[in-house]
Kinemage of the C-alpha trace (Angstrom):
@kinemage 1
@onewidth
@group {chain A} dominant
@subgroup {mainchain}
@vectorlist {calphas} color= white
{ca met a 1} P -20.485 -18.207 -17.552
{ca ala a 2} L -20.097 -15.414 -14.952
{ca ala a 3} L -16.505 -16.441 -14.235
{ca lys a 4} L -15.640 -16.225 -17.940
{ca lys a 5} L -17.299 -12.782 -18.187
{ca asn a 6} L -15.242 -11.509 -15.218
{ca gln a 7} L -12.097 -13.030 -16.674
{ca asn a 8} L -12.657 -11.091 -19.903
{ca lys a 9} L -13.444 -7.938 -17.943
{ca tyr a 10} L -10.155 -8.088 -16.031
{ca his a 11} L -7.904 -9.623 -18.672
{ca lys a 12} L -5.654 -6.547 -18.835
{ca val a 13} L -5.099 -6.708 -15.072
{ca ile a 14} L -4.397 -10.440 -15.208
{ca asp a 15} L -1.985 -9.954 -18.112
{ca phe a 16} L -0.208 -7.169 -16.217
{ca trp a 17} L 0.179 -9.443 -13.194
{ca arg a 18} L 1.533 -12.340 -15.254
{ca asp a 19} L 3.921 -10.218 -17.322
{ca ser a 20} L 5.205 -7.748 -14.716
{ca thr a 21} L 8.113 -7.546 -12.303
{ca pro a 22} L 8.320 -6.285 -8.701
{ca glu a 23} L 9.737 -3.020 -10.089
{ca met a 24} L 6.621 -2.609 -12.236
{ca trp a 25} L 4.366 -3.391 -9.238
{ca ala a 26} L 6.157 -0.708 -7.226
{ca tyr a 27} L 5.750 1.809 -10.029
{ca phe a 28} L 2.047 0.978 -10.272
{ca ile a 29} L 1.666 1.564 -6.517
{ca tyr a 30} L 3.521 4.853 -6.941
{ca leu a 31} L 1.012 5.860 -9.630
{ca ile a 32} L -2.026 5.085 -7.448
{ca lys a 33} L -0.574 6.228 -4.094
{ca asp a 34} L -3.125 9.061 -3.780
{ca his a 35} L -5.980 6.539 -4.022
{ca val a 36} L -4.878 4.001 -1.386
{ca arg a 37} L -5.590 4.034 2.354
{ca val a 38} L -4.512 1.431 4.901
{ca pro a 39} L -6.675 0.827 7.987
{ca ile a 40} L -4.685 0.733 11.238
{ca pro a 41} L -6.324 -0.362 14.526
{ca ala a 42} L -6.656 2.545 16.969
{ca lys a 43} L -8.707 3.650 19.948
{ca asn a 44} L -11.112 6.559 19.572
{ca glu a 45} L -11.570 9.423 22.075
{ca lys a 46} L -13.802 7.203 24.249
{ca gly a 47} L -11.197 4.428 24.375
{ca glu a 48} L -13.215 2.192 22.059
{ca asp a 49} L -11.550 0.023 19.447
{ca gly a 50} L -11.681 1.359 15.928
{ca phe a 51} L -9.515 2.141 12.921
{ca ile a 52} L -7.713 5.089 11.391
{ca gly a 53} L -7.134 5.124 7.646
{ca tyr a 54} L -3.633 6.267 6.718
{ca gly a 55} L -2.629 7.217 3.221
{ca leu a 56} L 0.558 5.998 1.635
{ca asp a 57} L 3.794 7.919 2.112
{ca leu a 58} L 3.784 10.210 -0.916
{ca asp a 59} L 7.574 10.217 -1.274
{ca his a 60} L 8.156 6.471 -0.870
{ca pro a 61} L 4.822 4.626 -0.983
{ca cys a 62} L 6.481 1.229 -1.188
{ca cys a 63} L 9.769 -0.660 -1.115
{ca ile a 64} L 10.749 -3.794 -2.974
{ca his a 65} L 12.062 -6.706 -0.900
{ca glu a 66} L 13.012 -9.493 -3.320
{ca asn a 67} L 9.658 -10.562 -4.780
{ca met a 68} L 7.550 -8.754 -2.150
{ca ile a 69} L 6.327 -5.174 -1.837
{ca asn a 70} L 6.404 -3.356 1.510
{ca ile a 71} L 3.664 -0.702 1.732
{ca asn a 72} L 4.767 2.480 3.527
{ca thr a 73} L 2.044 4.557 5.179
{ca glu a 74} L 2.145 8.128 6.468
{ca leu a 75} L 2.246 6.638 9.985
{ca phe a 76} L 5.263 4.487 9.088
{ca lys a 77} L 7.091 7.576 7.826
{ca glu a 78} L 6.272 9.488 11.040
{ca lys a 79} L 7.573 6.612 13.202
{ca met a 80} L 10.744 6.277 11.130
{ca ile a 81} L 11.455 10.015 11.537
{ca glu a 82} L 10.858 9.726 15.304
{ca asn a 83} L 13.239 6.752 15.520
{ca val a 84} L 15.961 8.566 13.615
{ca ala a 85} L 15.564 11.623 15.858
{ca lys a 86} L 15.828 9.457 19.008
{ca asn a 87} L 18.985 7.765 17.768
{ca asn a 88} L 20.805 10.998 16.888
């Protein structure tokens, strides 16, 4: 019974998933980019293991690769800019 209730609750999401394309997924991610954070392992000031939450790159939050979506974080953008600067 609970599974059926949840299925009804999320039917619009399930229908979107079934009926959408990678381009639509990317657009959806673009729409919610301000509400997504990605945890990245990092050391704190004391050298202890922890995480830093990075937001998505606001200009290009994702890229389509065939039927997959690559999520681009603020950190990814920073590293890409550094790499371009090193190679020029």
